[in-house]
C-alpha positions as CSV (number, residue, x, y, z in Angstrom):
1,M,29.3,4.2,-15.5
2,N,27.5,6.9,-13.6
3,G,24.8,6.2,-11.0
4,A,21.8,7.0,-13.2
5,A,23.0,4.7,-15.9
6,Q,23.6,1.9,-13.3
7,V,20.1,2.4,-12.0
8,A,18.6,2.3,-15.5
9,V,20.6,-0.9,-16.3
10,S,19.3,-2.4,-13.1
11,A,15.7,-1.7,-14.1
12,V,16.2,-3.4,-17.5
13,A,18.0,-6.4,-15.9
14,T,15.3,-6.8,-13.3
15,F,12.6,-6.6,-16.0
16,G,14.4,-9.4,-17.9
17,F,14.6,-11.6,-14.9
18,A,11.0,-10.9,-14.0
19,L,10.1,-12.2,-17.5
20,I,12.1,-15.3,-16.9
21,F,10.4,-15.8,-13.5
22,R,7.0,-15.4,-15.3
23,V,5.9,-12.4,-13.3
24,K,2.4,-11.3,-14.3
25,P,2.5,-8.5,-16.9
26,R,0.8,-6.0,-14.6
27,D,3.6,-6.6,-12.0
28,L,6.5,-6.3,-14.5
29,P,6.9,-2.5,-14.2
30,L,6.7,-2.7,-10.4
31,A,9.4,-5.3,-10.3
32,A,11.6,-3.3,-12.6
33,A,11.1,-0.2,-10.4
34,G,12.0,-2.3,-7.4
35,G,15.3,-3.4,-9.0
36,A,16.1,0.2,-9.9
37,M,15.3,1.3,-6.4
38,A,17.4,-1.5,-4.9
39,W,20.5,-0.5,-6.8
40,G,19.9,3.3,-6.3
41,V,19.5,2.8,-2.6
42,R,22.7,0.6,-2.5
43,L,24.6,3.4,-4.3
44,L,23.4,6.1,-1.9
45,A,23.9,3.9,1.2
46,G,27.4,2.9,0.0
47,A,28.4,6.5,-0.4
48,W,26.9,7.4,3.0
49,S,28.2,4.4,5.0
50,G,31.4,3.5,3.1
51,S,30.6,-0.2,3.8
52,D,29.3,-2.6,1.2
53,P,27.6,-4.9,3.7
54,M,25.8,-2.0,5.3
55,A,24.8,-0.6,1.9
56,Y,23.4,-4.0,0.9
57,F,21.6,-4.3,4.2
58,I,19.9,-0.9,3.8
59,A,19.0,-1.7,0.2
60,A,17.5,-5.0,1.1
61,I,15.3,-3.3,3.8
62,A,14.2,-0.8,1.2
63,V,13.3,-3.7,-1.3
64,G,11.4,-5.6,1.4
65,L,9.4,-2.6,2.5
66,Y,8.7,-1.6,-1.1
67,A,7.6,-5.2,-1.9
68,E,5.3,-5.3,1.1
69,L,3.7,-2.0,0.2
70,V,3.2,-3.1,-3.5
71,A,1.9,-6.5,-2.4
72,T,-0.7,-4.8,-0.2
73,M,-1.8,-2.3,-2.9
74,M,-1.9,-4.7,-5.7
75,R,-3.0,-7.8,-3.8
76,T,-0.2,-9.9,-5.0
77,P,2.4,-11.9,-2.9
78,A,5.3,-9.8,-1.7
79,T,7.7,-12.7,-2.8
80,V,6.9,-12.0,-6.4
81,I,8.3,-8.5,-6.2
82,I,11.1,-9.4,-3.7
83,V,12.6,-12.2,-5.9
84,A,12.7,-10.0,-9.0
85,S,13.8,-6.8,-7.3
86,I,16.6,-8.3,-5.3
87,I,18.4,-9.5,-8.5
88,P,20.6,-6.4,-8.8
89,L,21.9,-7.0,-5.3
90,V,22.9,-10.7,-5.7
91,P,26.7,-10.9,-5.4
92,G,27.2,-13.1,-8.4
93,G,30.6,-11.6,-9.2
94,G,31.9,-12.4,-5.8
95,M,30.7,-16.0,-6.1
96,F,32.4,-16.3,-9.5
97,Y,35.7,-14.8,-8.3
98,T,35.7,-17.0,-5.2
99,M,35.4,-20.2,-7.4
100,S,37.9,-18.8,-9.9
101,Q,40.5,-18.2,-7.2
102,A,39.8,-21.6,-5.6
103,T,40.3,-23.5,-8.8
104,A,43.5,-21.5,-9.5
105,G,44.8,-22.7,-6.2
106,D,44.9,-19.3,-4.4
107,A,43.2,-20.4,-1.1
108,I,43.8,-17.2,0.7
109,A,42.3,-15.0,-2.0
110,A,39.4,-17.5,-2.4
111,A,38.7,-17.4,1.4
112,T,38.9,-13.6,1.5
113,T,36.6,-13.1,-1.5
114,G,34.2,-15.9,-0.3
115,F,33.9,-14.3,3.2
116,A,33.1,-10.9,1.7
117,T,30.5,-12.5,-0.6
118,L,28.9,-14.4,2.3
119,M,28.8,-11.1,4.3
120,L,26.9,-9.4,1.4
121,A,24.5,-12.4,1.1
122,G,23.9,-12.4,4.8
123,A,23.3,-8.6,4.8
124,I,20.6,-9.1,2.0
125,A,18.9,-11.9,4.0
126,A,19.0,-9.9,7.3
127,G,17.6,-6.8,5.5
128,L,14.7,-8.7,4.0
129,A,14.0,-10.2,7.5
130,V,14.0,-6.8,9.1
131,A,11.7,-5.5,6.4
132,A,9.3,-8.4,6.9
133,A,9.2,-7.8,10.6
134,I,8.5,-4.1,10.2
135,A,5.7,-4.9,7.7
136,R,4.1,-7.4,10.2
137,L,4.3,-4.8,13.0
138,A,2.4,-2.2,10.9
139,P,-1.2,-1.8,12.2
140,R,-3.7,-3.7,10.2
141,G,-5.8,-0.6,9.5
142,L,-2.7,1.1,7.9
143,R,-2.2,-2.0,5.6
144,Q,-5.8,-2.0,4.6
145,R,-5.8,1.7,3.7
146,A,-2.8,1.1,1.5
147,R,-4.8,-1.1,-0.8
148,L,-6.0,0.4,-4.1
149,R,-9.7,1.0,-4.5
150,R,-10.4,-1.9,-6.8
151,P,-13.6,-3.9,-7.0
152,A,-13.6,-6.8,-4.6
153,T,-13.5,-10.3,-6.1
154,P,-16.0,-12.9,-4.9
155,R,-13.3,-14.4,-2.8
156,D,-12.7,-11.1,-1.1
157,R,-16.4,-10.7,-0.3
158,N,-16.4,-14.0,1.5
159,A,-13.4,-13.2,3.6
160,V,-14.0,-11.6,7.0
């Protein structure tokens, strides 16, 4: 499957998981776009670096920054976008093959696959942590300017 088809399938899959996670309808397209972006960045970073953990790390940073930006603009928690958008990166196949090899009695292959899977999961976690740190370091004025011009709610008027 070529890269464009993979990105499109990632968007559809992310949209489906966002529905399962009961993401608000206004945030569904943003979550799907985040999933497509995550897989697209992973493909580009993988071609550039030649390393799966590095590609997943870079993609997770991109997802985290995207989610923080969308959260600021749409006044929604970043976690809503992160949880849905990170789905294409979750190494479910690696987890399955690790358990399959372990139950087949191939301890060496299970350990090798399990370690590779844990490296990918760790890269995702580290990438999201780096993105959160970068977002917190952004000047407050920059974050406020990123918000859409929407009418303030009564709750926003009372906040100082």
